[in-house]
N, C-alpha and C positions, 0 to 999 in steps of 0.2 A: 436478371431483372432486379432493380432496386426499388423498394417501396418508400415513397416520400409522402408523409401525411399532408404536408403543405409546402410544396417546392418553392413558393414565392418567398418564404421566410428562411430558406436554407442557403448558405454560401459554401460552395465547394470549389477549390482551386482546380484548374485543368491538369495539374500534376498529380492529383489524388487518384488512386486506383481502388474501386469498390468491388467487392465480391458479389456472388450471386445471393439473392434473397435477403439482402440487408434491409433493415427498416430504419428510416431516419425521421425523427419527429421534428416539429417546428423549432425555429430559433437555434439551429445547430450550425457551427462553423467548423469546417475541416480544411486545413491549409497545408501547403508545402509538400514534401515528399512523403506522403502518408499512404499506407495501404490498409484497407479494412477487409478482413476475411469474411467468408460466407456466413450467412445466418446471424450476423451480429446486429444487435438492436441498440441504437443510440437515442437516448431520450432527450427531451427538450432542454435547451440551455447549455449543452455540452460544447466544449472547445477542444479540438485535437489538432496538433501541429507536428510535422516531421516525426511521425511515430508509426510503428508497425503494430497493427491490431490483428490478432489471429481470428479464428473461427469461433462462432457460438458464444460470443461475449455479450453481456448486458451492461451497458454504461448508462448510469442514471445521473444526469445533470452534473458532469464532472469536467475537470481540466486536465488534459494529458499533453505533455510536450516532450519531444526528443526522448521517447522511451519505447521499449518493446513490451508487448503484452501477448502472451500465448493464447491458448484456447480455453473456453469454458470458464471464464472468470466473471465475477460480479463486481462491478466498480460503482461506488457511490451509494447514495446521493452525496454530492458536494465533496468528493475526493479531489485532492490536489496532487497530481502525479507530475512532479517536476522533472528536470532533465536527468538523464543517466540511469534510469531504472530499467532493469531486465526482470520482468515478472513472468514466470512460467505458467503452468496450467492449474485450473481448478482452485483458484484462490478467491477469497473474499476480502476486498479492500473497501471498507464501509464509510459511513457518514463522517465527514470532517476529518478524514485521515490525510496527512501530508507525507509524501514520500520524496526522497531526494537521493539519487546515486546509490540505489539499493539493488541487490541481487536476491530475488525471492524465488525459491523453488516451488514445489507443488503442495497443494492442500494446506495452505497457510491461511489463518484467519486473523485479520486486523480489523475488527468490526467497527470501531468508532473512536473518534476524539484522540488520535495519537499522532505523534511526529516521529518518524523513523528516518534517519539520515546516515549515509555512509556505513551501511550495514549489510552483512550477508546473512540470509535466513534460510536454513535448510527446511526440508519437508516436515509437515505435521505440527508446526508451531502454532500456538494460540496466544495472541497478545491481547490482554484485557484493555478496557477503556482507560484513556488518559495516560497510557505509557509513552515515555519520551526517551529518546537517545540524546544524551548531552555530548554531542560530537565535536564541539568547537571550544578550544581552551583559550581563545582570545588571540592566538597566533596561527594555529593550524588545525585542520580537521583530523580527527582520529577515528579509527574503525572499530565497529562492534561486530562480533561473530555470535550468532545464535544457532546452535546445532539442532539436530532433528528432535522432534517431539518434546520441545521445551514448552512449559506453561508459565506465562508471566501475568501476575495478578494486577488488578487495576491500580493506576496512579503510581506505578513504579518508574524510577529514573535509572537509566543505564548510563553510567559515566564512562565514556570511552577513553582509552582502549580497554575493552573487557570482552571476555568469552564466556558464554553460557553453554556448558557442555550438555550432551544429549541426555534426554529424560530428566532434566533438572527442573526445579520449580523456583519461582520468585514470589515471595509473599507480597500481597497488596500493600502499597504505600512504602515500599523499600527503596532506598537509594543504594544502588549496587556499584561499588568501586573496585571490587576484586573479582577474579574469575570464580565461577560457580562450578564445582566438580560434578561429574556425571552422577545421576540418581541421588541428588541431594536437594534440600530445601534451603534457600537463602532468605534470611530475615534480617533486615537492616533498618530498624526504626526504634524509636523510644518506647519503653514500656508505658502503658496507659496508667495514669494515676487519677483517681476520682477523689475530690476534696469537697467537704461540706461547704455550703454557701453561708 
C-alpha cells in the first residue's frame, strides 16, 4: 500500500516502482526508471528521476536525478542531488547541499550550504556549513578523497586533486591545496590582524 496525501497533485510515471508503506505528499513528481523502497517518505515539492531510493528514507523537498540512495537517509530540505551519486546508508544530506558524481559511505553528515563534486567520502565524516570542493580547473574535473572520520570546518575549500586522510581536521575558512596527513589539523588562512580605526 502507498499513502498519498493528495493523489491529484502527484505525477508518477508508469515505469516507477513503489515499495510498501511509502508516503508521498502533494506536488511530487517521480519519473523514469525509479524505484522507491519501503517506508520512505517523500515530502511536497520533491522531484526524482531515474534513481534508486532504498528503504526508510525521508526526503524533504529535494531534487534527485540519476543517483542511488541507500537506506535510512535524511535528505533536504532543498538538497540538489545531481547525476552520478552513490549514497549509502544513515547519512544526512541537508539544506541547500548540492552533490554531483560522489560516492558517500555510511554515517556522513553534510548538513547545509555545501557543494561536493567528484568526491569519495568514507564513513563517519562531518562536513561543516559552506564547504566546497573546487573540482574544475577550467579544462577538466579533478577528484577529492575524504577518508574516514574526517572533520571539515565551515567555509573550507578543498582544491582538487586532494586527499584528506583518516581522523584529520580542517580548520574553518581554510583553502586546502595539499593532502592532509592522518590525525593532523590543516590550517590554511591568513592570520587575523586588528587595527585601530
